[in-house]
Backbone atoms as SQL, in Angstrom:
CREATE TABLE atoms (id INTEGER PRIMARY KEY, chain TEXT, resi INTEGER, resn TEXT, atom TEXT, x REAL, y REAL, z REAL);
INSERT INTO atoms VALUES
  (1, 'A', 1, 'UNK', 'N', -20.702, -62.786, 26.541),
  (2, 'A', 1, 'UNK', 'CA', -21.239, -62.178, 27.784),
  (3, 'A', 1, 'UNK', 'C', -20.557, -60.824, 27.908),
  (4, 'A', 2, 'UNK', 'N', -19.513, -61.161, 27.691),
  (5, 'A', 2, 'UNK', 'CA', -18.512, -59.328, 27.742),
  (6, 'A', 2, 'UNK', 'C', -18.652, -58.772, 26.662),
  (7, 'A', 3, 'UNK', 'N', -19.815, -59.716, 25.495),
  (8, 'A', 3, 'UNK', 'CA', -20.064, -58.516, 23.877),
  (9, 'A', 3, 'UNK', 'C', -21.042, -57.968, 24.657),
  (10, 'A', 4, 'UNK', 'N', -21.875, -58.191, 25.425),
  (11, 'A', 4, 'UNK', 'CA', -23.812, -58.303, 25.978),
  (12, 'A', 4, 'UNK', 'C', -23.557, -57.081, 26.304),
  (13, 'A', 5, 'UNK', 'N', -22.206, -56.959, 27.431),
  (14, 'A', 5, 'UNK', 'CA', -22.314, -55.777, 29.110),
  (15, 'A', 5, 'UNK', 'C', -21.808, -54.997, 28.382),
  (16, 'A', 6, 'UNK', 'N', -20.768, -54.710, 27.454),
  (17, 'A', 6, 'UNK', 'CA', -19.755, -54.086, 27.376),
  (18, 'A', 6, 'UNK', 'C', -20.948, -53.064, 26.433),
  (19, 'A', 7, 'UNK', 'N', -21.527, -53.916, 25.541),
  (20, 'A', 7, 'UNK', 'CA', -23.101, -52.693, 24.763),
  (21, 'A', 7, 'UNK', 'C', -24.011, -52.368, 25.505),
  (22, 'A', 8, 'UNK', 'N', -24.108, -53.401, 25.918),
  (23, 'A', 8, 'UNK', 'CA', -25.446, -52.368, 27.204),
  (24, 'A', 8, 'UNK', 'C', -25.745, -50.998, 27.639),
  (25, 'A', 9, 'UNK', 'N', -23.723, -51.523, 28.388),
  (26, 'A', 9, 'UNK', 'CA', -22.500, -49.559, 28.925),
  (27, 'A', 9, 'UNK', 'C', -22.924, -48.886, 27.227),
  (28, 'A', 10, 'UNK', 'N', -22.257, -49.117, 26.422),
  (29, 'A', 10, 'UNK', 'CA', -22.506, -48.310, 25.606),
  (30, 'A', 10, 'UNK', 'C', -24.249, -47.619, 25.380),
  (31, 'A', 11, 'UNK', 'N', -25.013, -48.528, 25.012),
  (32, 'A', 11, 'UNK', 'CA', -26.244, -47.874, 24.569),
  (33, 'A', 11, 'UNK', 'C', -26.587, -47.089, 26.636),
  (34, 'A', 12, 'UNK', 'N', -26.318, -47.513, 27.130),
  (35, 'A', 12, 'UNK', 'CA', -26.412, -46.861, 28.804),
  (36, 'A', 12, 'UNK', 'C', -25.781, -45.421, 29.137),
  (37, 'A', 13, 'UNK', 'N', -25.107, -45.412, 28.717),
  (38, 'A', 13, 'UNK', 'CA', -23.657, -44.081, 28.594),
  (39, 'A', 13, 'UNK', 'C', -24.626, -42.995, 27.267),
  (40, 'A', 14, 'UNK', 'N', -24.903, -43.190, 25.996),
  (41, 'A', 14, 'UNK', 'CA', -25.174, -42.892, 24.609),
  (42, 'A', 14, 'UNK', 'C', -26.818, -42.325, 25.345),
  (43, 'A', 15, 'UNK', 'N', -28.048, -42.917, 25.891),
  (44, 'A', 15, 'UNK', 'CA', -29.008, -42.725, 26.270),
  (45, 'A', 15, 'UNK', 'C', -28.885, -41.917, 27.476),
  (46, 'A', 16, 'UNK', 'N', -27.977, -41.885, 28.144),
  (47, 'A', 16, 'UNK', 'CA', -28.287, -40.385, 29.219),
  (48, 'A', 16, 'UNK', 'C', -27.365, -40.014, 28.768),
  (49, 'A', 17, 'UNK', 'N', -27.015, -39.828, 27.732),
  (50, 'A', 17, 'UNK', 'CA', -26.067, -37.936, 26.950),
  (51, 'A', 17, 'UNK', 'C', -27.551, -37.063, 26.762),
  (52, 'A', 18, 'UNK', 'N', -27.920, -37.623, 25.248),
  (53, 'A', 18, 'UNK', 'CA', -29.529, -37.559, 25.034),
  (54, 'A', 18, 'UNK', 'C', -29.515, -37.388, 25.408),
  (55, 'A', 19, 'UNK', 'N', -30.644, -37.859, 27.319),
  (56, 'A', 19, 'UNK', 'CA', -31.185, -36.345, 28.312),
  (57, 'A', 19, 'UNK', 'C', -30.589, -36.329, 28.608),
  (58, 'A', 20, 'UNK', 'N', -29.004, -35.964, 29.675),
  (59, 'A', 20, 'UNK', 'CA', -28.710, -34.515, 29.947),
  (60, 'A', 20, 'UNK', 'C', -28.567, -34.141, 28.832),
  (61, 'A', 21, 'UNK', 'N', -28.519, -33.944, 27.271),
  (62, 'A', 21, 'UNK', 'CA', -28.944, -32.591, 26.525),
  (63, 'A', 21, 'UNK', 'C', -30.159, -32.878, 26.146),
  (64, 'A', 22, 'UNK', 'N', -31.285, -33.255, 26.250),
  (65, 'A', 22, 'UNK', 'CA', -32.403, -32.739, 26.287),
  (66, 'A', 22, 'UNK', 'C', -33.084, -31.729, 27.660),
  (67, 'A', 23, 'UNK', 'N', -31.737, -32.262, 28.933),
  (68, 'A', 23, 'UNK', 'CA', -32.577, -31.387, 30.152),
  (69, 'A', 23, 'UNK', 'C', -31.709, -30.657, 29.518),
  (70, 'A', 24, 'UNK', 'N', -30.421, -30.181, 29.121),
  (71, 'A', 24, 'UNK', 'CA', -29.264, -28.898, 28.821),
  (72, 'A', 24, 'UNK', 'C', -30.542, -27.841, 28.155),
  (73, 'A', 25, 'UNK', 'N', -31.021, -27.640, 27.443),
  (74, 'A', 25, 'UNK', 'CA', -31.266, -27.713, 25.952),
  (75, 'A', 25, 'UNK', 'C', -32.515, -26.091, 26.248),
  (76, 'A', 26, 'UNK', 'N', -33.154, -26.677, 28.044),
  (77, 'A', 26, 'UNK', 'CA', -34.110, -25.890, 28.075),
  (78, 'A', 26, 'UNK', 'C', -33.295, -25.243, 28.855),
  (79, 'A', 27, 'UNK', 'N', -32.117, -25.615, 29.877),
  (80, 'A', 27, 'UNK', 'CA', -30.730, -24.428, 30.242),
  (81, 'A', 27, 'UNK', 'C', -30.595, -23.182, 30.104),
  (82, 'A', 28, 'UNK', 'N', -30.157, -23.628, 28.291),
  (83, 'A', 28, 'UNK', 'CA', -29.213, -23.060, 27.784),
  (84, 'A', 28, 'UNK', 'C', -29.593, -21.568, 27.612),
  (85, 'A', 29, 'UNK', 'N', -29.479, -19.770, 26.885),
  (86, 'A', 29, 'UNK', 'CA', -29.609, -18.965, 26.598),
  (87, 'A', 29, 'UNK', 'C', -30.090, -19.202, 25.152),
  (88, 'A', 30, 'UNK', 'N', -31.117, -17.772, 24.907),
  (89, 'A', 30, 'UNK', 'CA', -31.654, -18.308, 23.060),
  (90, 'A', 30, 'UNK', 'C', -30.318, -17.861, 22.049),
  (91, 'A', 31, 'UNK', 'N', -29.460, -17.041, 22.829),
  (92, 'A', 31, 'UNK', 'CA', -27.687, -17.568, 22.035),
  (93, 'A', 31, 'UNK', 'C', -27.380, -18.868, 21.241),
  (94, 'A', 32, 'UNK', 'N', -27.997, -19.597, 21.945),
  (95, 'A', 32, 'UNK', 'CA', -26.821, -20.805, 21.869),
  (96, 'A', 32, 'UNK', 'C', -28.001, -21.271, 21.006),
  (97, 'A', 33, 'UNK', 'N', -28.922, -20.843, 20.790),
  (98, 'A', 33, 'UNK', 'CA', -30.409, -21.954, 19.357),
  (99, 'A', 33, 'UNK', 'C', -30.414, -21.301, 18.536),
  (100, 'A', 34, 'UNK', 'N', -29.497, -20.242, 18.200),
  (101, 'A', 34, 'UNK', 'CA', -29.338, -19.601, 16.973),
  (102, 'A', 34, 'UNK', 'C', -29.395, -20.742, 15.749),
  (103, 'A', 35, 'UNK', 'N', -30.157, -20.517, 15.138),
  (104, 'A', 35, 'UNK', 'CA', -29.429, -21.028, 13.739),
  (105, 'A', 35, 'UNK', 'C', -28.425, -20.807, 13.637),
  (106, 'A', 36, 'UNK', 'N', -27.450, -19.843, 13.237),
  (107, 'A', 36, 'UNK', 'CA', -26.042, -19.903, 13.073),
  (108, 'A', 36, 'UNK', 'C', -25.567, -20.944, 14.277),
  (109, 'A', 37, 'UNK', 'N', -25.533, -20.761, 15.236),
  (110, 'A', 37, 'UNK', 'CA', -24.862, -21.479, 15.858),
  (111, 'A', 37, 'UNK', 'C', -25.474, -22.809, 15.441),
  (112, 'A', 38, 'UNK', 'N', -26.188, -23.423, 15.952),
  (113, 'A', 38, 'UNK', 'CA', -26.718, -24.605, 14.951),
  (114, 'A', 38, 'UNK', 'C', -25.738, -25.295, 13.731),
  (115, 'A', 39, 'UNK', 'N', -25.667, -24.854, 13.228),
  (116, 'A', 39, 'UNK', 'CA', -25.002, -24.417, 11.999),
  (117, 'A', 39, 'UNK', 'C', -23.196, -24.859, 12.369),
  (118, 'A', 40, 'UNK', 'N', -22.771, -24.092, 12.943),
  (119, 'A', 40, 'UNK', 'CA', -21.505, -23.971, 13.493),
  (120, 'A', 40, 'UNK', 'C', -21.062, -25.594, 14.031),
  (121, 'A', 41, 'UNK', 'N', -22.235, -26.090, 14.654),
  (122, 'A', 41, 'UNK', 'CA', -21.740, -26.496, 16.076),
  (123, 'A', 41, 'UNK', 'C', -21.830, -28.141, 14.571),
  (124, 'A', 42, 'UNK', 'N', -23.091, -28.410, 13.715),
  (125, 'A', 42, 'UNK', 'CA', -23.142, -29.422, 12.479),
  (126, 'A', 42, 'UNK', 'C', -21.856, -29.862, 12.458),
  (127, 'A', 43, 'UNK', 'N', -21.102, -28.219, 11.432),
  (128, 'A', 43, 'UNK', 'CA', -19.665, -28.387, 10.587),
  (129, 'A', 43, 'UNK', 'C', -19.289, -29.014, 11.797),
  (130, 'A', 44, 'UNK', 'N', -19.277, -28.464, 12.701),
  (131, 'A', 44, 'UNK', 'CA', -17.768, -29.101, 13.316),
  (132, 'A', 44, 'UNK', 'C', -18.672, -30.435, 13.509),
  (133, 'A', 45, 'UNK', 'N', -19.026, -30.989, 13.522),
  (134, 'A', 45, 'UNK', 'CA', -19.225, -32.537, 14.276),
  (135, 'A', 45, 'UNK', 'C', -19.010, -33.134, 12.250),
  (136, 'A', 46, 'UNK', 'N', -19.554, -32.596, 11.261),
  (137, 'A', 46, 'UNK', 'CA', -19.186, -33.418, 10.266),
  (138, 'A', 46, 'UNK', 'C', -18.092, -33.269, 10.058),
  (139, 'A', 47, 'UNK', 'N', -17.415, -32.262, 10.812),
  (140, 'A', 47, 'UNK', 'CA', -15.857, -32.590, 10.320),
  (141, 'A', 47, 'UNK', 'C', -15.425, -33.525, 10.722),
  (142, 'A', 48, 'UNK', 'N', -15.078, -33.274, 12.900),
  (143, 'A', 48, 'UNK', 'CA', -15.612, -34.739, 13.442),
  (144, 'A', 48, 'UNK', 'C', -15.326, -35.634, 13.199),
  (145, 'A', 49, 'UNK', 'N', -16.058, -36.355, 12.059),
  (146, 'A', 49, 'UNK', 'CA', -16.534, -37.974, 11.441),
  (147, 'A', 49, 'UNK', 'C', -16.017, -37.394, 10.676),
  (148, 'A', 50, 'UNK', 'N', -15.545, -36.745, 9.881),
  (149, 'A', 50, 'UNK', 'CA', -14.938, -37.144, 8.360),
  (150, 'A', 50, 'UNK', 'C', -12.573, -37.723, 8.721),
  (151, 'A', 51, 'UNK', 'N', -12.708, -36.845, 10.241),
  (152, 'A', 51, 'UNK', 'CA', -11.308, -36.649, 11.123),
  (153, 'A', 51, 'UNK', 'C', -11.605, -38.348, 11.183),
  (154, 'A', 52, 'UNK', 'N', -12.924, -39.297, 12.066),
  (155, 'A', 52, 'UNK', 'CA', -12.423, -40.743, 12.591),
  (156, 'A', 52, 'UNK', 'C', -12.374, -41.578, 12.218),
  (157, 'A', 53, 'UNK', 'N', -13.044, -41.106, 10.898),
  (158, 'A', 53, 'UNK', 'CA', -13.405, -42.283, 9.337),
  (159, 'A', 53, 'UNK', 'C', -12.036, -42.069, 8.944),
  (160, 'A', 54, 'UNK', 'N', -11.828, -41.281, 8.787),
  (161, 'A', 54, 'UNK', 'CA', -10.159, -41.431, 7.676),
  (162, 'A', 54, 'UNK', 'C', -9.219, -42.542, 8.925),
  (163, 'A', 55, 'UNK', 'N', -9.284, -41.999, 10.217),
  (164, 'A', 55, 'UNK', 'CA', -8.174, -42.832, 11.644),
  (165, 'A', 55, 'UNK', 'C', -8.554, -44.165, 10.924),
  (166, 'A', 56, 'UNK', 'N', -9.753, -44.449, 10.701),
  (167, 'A', 56, 'UNK', 'CA', -10.524, -45.624, 11.381),
  (168, 'A', 56, 'UNK', 'C', -9.949, -46.054, 10.218),
  (169, 'A', 57, 'UNK', 'N', -10.383, -46.060, 8.301),
  (170, 'A', 57, 'UNK', 'CA', -8.828, -46.936, 7.969),
  (171, 'A', 57, 'UNK', 'C', -8.043, -46.189, 7.273),
  (172, 'A', 58, 'UNK', 'N', -7.517, -45.860, 8.274),
  (173, 'A', 58, 'UNK', 'CA', -6.104, -46.177, 8.048),
  (174, 'A', 58, 'UNK', 'C', -5.340, -47.138, 8.883),
  (175, 'A', 59, 'UNK', 'N', -6.123, -47.160, 10.208),
  (176, 'A', 59, 'UNK', 'CA', -5.346, -48.099, 11.027),
  (177, 'A', 59, 'UNK', 'C', -6.318, -49.365, 10.420),
  (178, 'A', 60, 'UNK', 'N', -7.454, -50.194, 9.946),
  (179, 'A', 60, 'UNK', 'CA', -7.340, -50.974, 8.604),
  (180, 'A', 60, 'UNK', 'C', -6.367, -51.425, 8.194),
  (181, 'A', 61, 'UNK', 'N', -5.597, -50.020, 6.326),
  (182, 'A', 61, 'UNK', 'CA', -4.893, -49.638, 5.995),
  (183, 'A', 61, 'UNK', 'C', -3.669, -50.799, 6.520),
  (184, 'A', 62, 'UNK', 'N', -2.890, -49.587, 7.367),
  (185, 'A', 62, 'UNK', 'CA', -1.860, -49.958, 7.986),
  (186, 'A', 62, 'UNK', 'C', -2.560, -51.803, 8.870),
  (187, 'A', 63, 'UNK', 'N', -3.178, -52.170, 9.134),
  (188, 'A', 63, 'UNK', 'CA', -3.343, -53.737, 10.512),
  (189, 'A', 63, 'UNK', 'C', -3.358, -53.950, 9.336),
  (190, 'A', 64, 'UNK', 'N', -3.922, -54.120, 7.817),
  (191, 'A', 64, 'UNK', 'CA', -3.447, -55.280, 6.608),
  (192, 'A', 64, 'UNK', 'C', -2.522, -55.009, 6.372),
  (193, 'A', 65, 'UNK', 'N', -2.009, -54.476, 5.789),
  (194, 'A', 65, 'UNK', 'CA', -0.421, -54.050, 5.539),
  (195, 'A', 65, 'UNK', 'C', 1.071, -54.945, 6.057),
  (196, 'A', 66, 'UNK', 'N', 0.758, -55.169, 7.178),
  (197, 'A', 66, 'UNK', 'CA', 1.396, -55.169, 8.871),
  (198, 'A', 66, 'UNK', 'C', 0.998, -57.689, 9.043),
  (199, 'A', 67, 'UNK', 'N', -0.368, -56.955, 8.354),
  (200, 'A', 67, 'UNK', 'CA', -0.111, -58.584, 8.239),
  (201, 'A', 67, 'UNK', 'C', 0.055, -59.252, 6.664),
  (202, 'A', 68, 'UNK', 'N', 0.185, -58.641, 5.806),
  (203, 'A', 68, 'UNK', 'CA', 0.046, -58.975, 4.296),
  (204, 'A', 68, 'UNK', 'C', 2.331, -59.342, 5.522),
  (205, 'A', 69, 'UNK', 'N', 3.325, -58.335, 4.681),
  (206, 'A', 69, 'UNK', 'CA', 4.223, -58.061, 6.070),
  (207, 'A', 69, 'UNK', 'C', 4.500, -59.369, 6.034),
  (208, 'A', 70, 'UNK', 'N', 3.812, -59.501, 7.332),
  (209, 'A', 70, 'UNK', 'CA', 3.913, -61.345, 7.568),
  (210, 'A', 70, 'UNK', 'C', 4.166, -61.962, 7.055),
  (211, 'A', 71, 'UNK', 'N', 3.271, -62.611, 6.599),
  (212, 'A', 71, 'UNK', 'CA', 2.247, -63.599, 6.014),
  (213, 'A', 71, 'UNK', 'C', 4.042, -63.240, 4.227),
  (214, 'A', 72, 'UNK', 'N', 3.914, -62.576, 4.460),
  (215, 'A', 72, 'UNK', 'CA', 5.908, -62.497, 3.520),
  (216, 'A', 72, 'UNK', 'C', 6.741, -62.996, 3.134),
  (217, 'A', 73, 'UNK', 'N', 6.698, -62.023, 4.712),
  (218, 'A', 73, 'UNK', 'CA', 8.545, -62.508, 5.516),
  (219, 'A', 73, 'UNK', 'C', 8.537, -64.486, 5.722),
  (220, 'A', 74, 'UNK', 'N', 6.501, -65.048, 6.185),
  (221, 'A', 74, 'UNK', 'CA', 6.849, -65.776, 6.528),
  (222, 'A', 74, 'UNK', 'C', 7.072, -67.372, 5.573),
  (223, 'A', 75, 'UNK', 'N', 6.971, -66.336, 4.231),
  (224, 'A', 75, 'UNK', 'CA', 6.485, -67.435, 2.615),
  (225, 'A', 75, 'UNK', 'C', 8.484, -67.530, 2.316),
  (226, 'A', 76, 'UNK', 'N', 8.420, -66.593, 2.550),
  (227, 'A', 76, 'UNK', 'CA', 9.532, -65.952, 1.858),
  (228, 'A', 76, 'UNK', 'C', 10.590, -66.828, 2.888),
  (229, 'A', 77, 'UNK', 'N', 11.002, -66.961, 4.495),
  (230, 'A', 77, 'UNK', 'CA', 11.825, -67.714, 5.093),
  (231, 'A', 77, 'UNK', 'C', 11.728, -68.765, 4.379),
  (232, 'A', 78, 'UNK', 'N', 10.392, -69.373, 4.622),
  (233, 'A', 78, 'UNK', 'CA', 10.534, -70.932, 4.623),
  (234, 'A', 78, 'UNK', 'C', 10.700, -71.850, 2.562),
  (235, 'A', 79, 'UNK', 'N', 10.372, -70.521, 2.175),
  (236, 'A', 79, 'UNK', 'CA', 11.144, -70.810, 0.601),
  (237, 'A', 79, 'UNK', 'C', 12.250, -70.899, 0.646),
  (238, 'A', 80, 'UNK', 'N', 13.626, -70.059, 1.183),
  (239, 'A', 80, 'UNK', 'CA', 14.794, -70.843, 1.679),
  (240, 'A', 80, 'UNK', 'C', 15.173, -71.445, 2.685),
  (241, 'A', 81, 'UNK', 'N', 14.157, -72.062, 3.328),
  (242, 'A', 81, 'UNK', 'CA', 14.650, -73.472, 3.528),
  (243, 'A', 81, 'UNK', 'C', 13.876, -74.166, 3.146),
  (244, 'A', 82, 'UNK', 'N', 13.608, -74.179, 2.618),
  (245, 'A', 82, 'UNK', 'CA', 12.858, -75.370, 2.334),
  (246, 'A', 82, 'UNK', 'C', 14.668, -75.493, 0.217),
  (247, 'A', 83, 'UNK', 'N', 14.519, -74.572, -0.120),
  (248, 'A', 83, 'UNK', 'CA', 15.221, -74.251, -1.162),
  (249, 'A', 83, 'UNK', 'C', 16.732, -74.714, -0.363),
  (250, 'A', 84, 'UNK', 'N', 16.866, -74.606, 0.374),
  (251, 'A', 84, 'UNK', 'CA', 18.199, -74.392, 1.337),
  (252, 'A', 84, 'UNK', 'C', 19.116, -76.403, 2.242),
  (253, 'A', 85, 'UNK', 'N', 17.227, -76.505, 1.872),
  (254, 'A', 85, 'UNK', 'CA', 17.181, -78.831, 2.604),
  (255, 'A', 85, 'UNK', 'C', 18.097, -79.056, 0.403),
  (256, 'A', 86, 'UNK', 'N', 16.893, -78.650, -0.407),
  (257, 'A', 86, 'UNK', 'CA', 17.381, -79.298, -1.605),
  (258, 'A', 86, 'UNK', 'C', 19.038, -79.195, -1.773),
  (259, 'A', 87, 'UNK', 'N', 19.703, -78.102, -1.663),
  (260, 'A', 87, 'UNK', 'CA', 21.423, -77.900, -2.058),
  (261, 'A', 87, 'UNK', 'C', 21.439, -78.176, -1.001),
  (262, 'A', 88, 'UNK', 'N', 21.131, -79.612, 0.036),
  (263, 'A', 88, 'UNK', 'CA', 22.232, -79.422, 1.477),
  (264, 'A', 88, 'UNK', 'C', 22.231, -81.510, 0.296),
  (265, 'A', 89, 'UNK', 'N', 20.591, -82.257, -0.173),
  (266, 'A', 89, 'UNK', 'CA', 20.657, -82.821, -0.001),
  (267, 'A', 89, 'UNK', 'C', 20.992, -83.123, -1.430),
  (268, 'A', 90, 'UNK', 'N', 21.813, -82.260, -2.035),
  (269, 'A', 90, 'UNK', 'CA', 21.855, -83.133, -3.498),
  (270, 'A', 90, 'UNK', 'C', 23.808, -83.066, -3.357),
  (271, 'A', 91, 'UNK', 'N', 23.715, -82.479, -2.122),
  (272, 'A', 91, 'UNK', 'CA', 25.529, -82.813, -1.606),
  (273, 'A', 91, 'UNK', 'C', 25.696, -83.574, -1.280),
  (274, 'A', 92, 'UNK', 'N', 24.556, -84.525, -1.019),
  (275, 'A', 92, 'UNK', 'CA', 24.813, -85.783, -0.588),
  (276, 'A', 92, 'UNK', 'C', 25.077, -86.819, -1.683),
  (277, 'A', 93, 'UNK', 'N', 24.201, -86.527, -2.788),
  (278, 'A', 93, 'UNK', 'CA', 24.550, -87.761, -4.054),
  (279, 'A', 93, 'UNK', 'C', 23.374, -88.017, -4.860),
  (280, 'A', 94, 'UNK', 'N', 23.832, -89.136, -5.713),
  (281, 'A', 94, 'UNK', 'CA', 22.636, -89.410, -5.853),
  (282, 'A', 94, 'UNK', 'C', 21.436, -90.172, -5.442),
  (283, 'A', 95, 'UNK', 'N', 21.801, -91.061, -4.238),
  (284, 'A', 95, 'UNK', 'CA', 20.669, -91.398, -3.321),
  (285, 'A', 95, 'UNK', 'C', 19.814, -90.672, -2.537),
  (286, 'A', 96, 'UNK', 'N', 19.714, -89.567, -2.053),
  (287, 'A', 96, 'UNK', 'CA', 18.917, -88.335, -2.284),
  (288, 'A', 96, 'UNK', 'C', 17.908, -88.253, -3.624),
  (289, 'A', 97, 'UNK', 'N', 18.384, -88.546, -4.282),
  (290, 'A', 97, 'UNK', 'CA', 17.607, -88.396, -5.997),
  (291, 'A', 97, 'UNK', 'C', 15.308, -88.457, -5.289),
  (292, 'A', 98, 'UNK', 'N', 15.140, -89.632, -5.102),
  (293, 'A', 98, 'UNK', 'CA', 13.961, -89.925, -4.123),
  (294, 'A', 98, 'UNK', 'C', 13.576, -89.104, -3.591),
  (295, 'A', 99, 'UNK', 'N', 13.775, -88.660, -2.490),
  (296, 'A', 99, 'UNK', 'CA', 13.632, -87.858, -0.856),
  (297, 'A', 99, 'UNK', 'C', 13.873, -86.495, -2.072),
  (298, 'A', 100, 'UNK', 'N', 14.357, -85.681, -3.139),
  (299, 'A', 100, 'UNK', 'CA', 14.239, -84.715, -2.898),
  (300, 'A', 100, 'UNK', 'C', 13.081, -83.420, -4.482),
  (301, 'A', 101, 'UNK', 'N', 12.608, -85.254, -4.862),
  (302, 'A', 101, 'UNK', 'CA', 12.032, -85.560, -5.586),
  (303, 'A', 101, 'UNK', 'C', 10.748, -85.628, -4.136),
  (304, 'A', 102, 'UNK', 'N', 10.484, -85.524, -3.263),
  (305, 'A', 102, 'UNK', 'CA', 9.370, -86.004, -2.064),
  (306, 'A', 102, 'UNK', 'C', 9.119, -85.273, -1.905),
  (307, 'A', 103, 'UNK', 'N', 9.886, -84.158, -2.032),
  (308, 'A', 103, 'UNK', 'CA', 10.222, -82.791, -1.309),
  (309, 'A', 103, 'UNK', 'C', 9.806, -81.678, -2.274),
  (310, 'A', 104, 'UNK', 'N', 10.092, -82.067, -4.087),
  (311, 'A', 104, 'UNK', 'CA', 9.746, -81.168, -4.343),
  (312, 'A', 104, 'UNK', 'C', 7.701, -81.547, -4.579),
  (313, 'A', 105, 'UNK', 'N', 7.492, -82.684, -4.646),
  (314, 'A', 105, 'UNK', 'CA', 6.318, -82.610, -5.058),
  (315, 'A', 105, 'UNK', 'C', 5.572, -81.963, -4.099),
  (316, 'A', 106, 'UNK', 'N', 6.239, -82.783, -2.901),
  (317, 'A', 106, 'UNK', 'CA', 5.133, -82.273, -1.258),
  (318, 'A', 106, 'UNK', 'C', 5.217, -80.232, -1.353),
  (319, 'A', 107, 'UNK', 'N', 6.277, -79.857, -1.927),
  (320, 'A', 107, 'UNK', 'CA', 5.982, -77.942, -2.571),
  (321, 'A', 107, 'UNK', 'C', 4.770, -77.904, -3.444),
  (322, 'A', 108, 'UNK', 'N', 4.948, -78.378, -4.320),
  (323, 'A', 108, 'UNK', 'CA', 3.616, -78.035, -5.452),
  (324, 'A', 108, 'UNK', 'C', 2.748, -78.546, -4.489),
  (325, 'A', 109, 'UNK', 'N', 2.089, -79.494, -4.029),
  (326, 'A', 109, 'UNK', 'CA', 1.297, -79.534, -3.301),
  (327, 'A', 109, 'UNK', 'C', 0.577, -78.341, -2.476),
  (328, 'A', 110, 'UNK', 'N', 1.710, -78.339, -1.684),
  (329, 'A', 110, 'UNK', 'CA', 1.729, -77.008, -0.912),
  (330, 'A', 110, 'UNK', 'C', 1.284, -76.008, -1.828),
  (331, 'A', 111, 'UNK', 'N', 2.270, -75.226, -2.443),
  (332, 'A', 111, 'UNK', 'CA', 1.363, -74.572, -3.141),
  (333, 'A', 111, 'UNK', 'C', 0.298, -73.674, -4.537),
  (334, 'A', 112, 'UNK', 'N', -0.711, -75.199, -4.632),
  (335, 'A', 112, 'UNK', 'CA', -1.918, -76.163, -4.993),
  (336, 'A', 112, 'UNK', 'C', -2.808, -75.460, -4.212),
  (337, 'A', 113, 'UNK', 'N', -1.804, -75.940, -3.165),
  (338, 'A', 113, 'UNK', 'CA', -3.361, -76.002, -1.903),
  (339, 'A', 113, 'UNK', 'C', -3.518, -73.588, -1.522),
  (340, 'A', 114, 'UNK', 'N', -2.108, -73.164, -1.167),
  (341, 'A', 114, 'UNK', 'CA', -1.895, -72.221, -1.020),
  (342, 'A', 114, 'UNK', 'C', -2.887, -71.704, -2.148),
  (343, 'A', 115, 'UNK', 'N', -2.752, -71.702, -2.804),
  (344, 'A', 115, 'UNK', 'CA', -2.584, -70.603, -4.090),
  (345, 'A', 115, 'UNK', 'C', -3.476, -71.833, -5.788),
  (346, 'A', 116, 'UNK', 'N', -5.069, -71.813, -5.653),
  (347, 'A', 116, 'UNK', 'CA', -4.992, -72.856, -6.526),
  (348, 'A', 116, 'UNK', 'C', -5.682, -71.564, -8.360),
  (349, 'A', 117, 'UNK', 'N', -5.337, -72.214, -9.085),
  (350, 'A', 117, 'UNK', 'CA', -5.410, -71.722, -10.063),
  (351, 'A', 117, 'UNK', 'C', -6.932, -71.335, -10.851),
  (352, 'A', 118, 'UNK', 'N', -7.162, -72.552, -10.649),
  (353, 'A', 118, 'UNK', 'CA', -9.469, -72.486, -10.949),
  (354, 'A', 118, 'UNK', 'C', -9.683, -71.150, -10.186),
  (355, 'A', 119, 'UNK', 'N', -9.102, -70.573, -8.916),
  (356, 'A', 119, 'UNK', 'CA', -9.938, -69.631, -7.632),
  (357, 'A', 119, 'UNK', 'C', -9.686, -68.014, -8.268),
  (358, 'A', 120, 'UNK', 'N', -10.525, -67.464, -8.449),
  (359, 'A', 120, 'UNK', 'CA', -10.937, -66.013, -8.863),
  (360, 'A', 120, 'UNK', 'C', -10.111, -64.971, -8.525);
């Protein structure tokens, strides 16, 4: 429901701005309505849109990079903990062989779930 309210507010603001622009158009002097001033205004608007698009794309790339770095650090930390657990359990001798094999099979299962070999 909140998104509908925000959408309605944006629509009313845009529609109101268009109405104000139509009203002010009749009040402007003739010099501001010439072809040159319209071209200049259009070039400024196109430049502004290009800058806004570049900013949005930059923010999207930055967000994706942050997400990637977070996941990567989580995987590295988990891998280090698993290796540490395997090394510590190896120090206890052959009694932990079965537990270590279960740990390794669990890691293989987890890797196959995360990165299946038959995916595109």
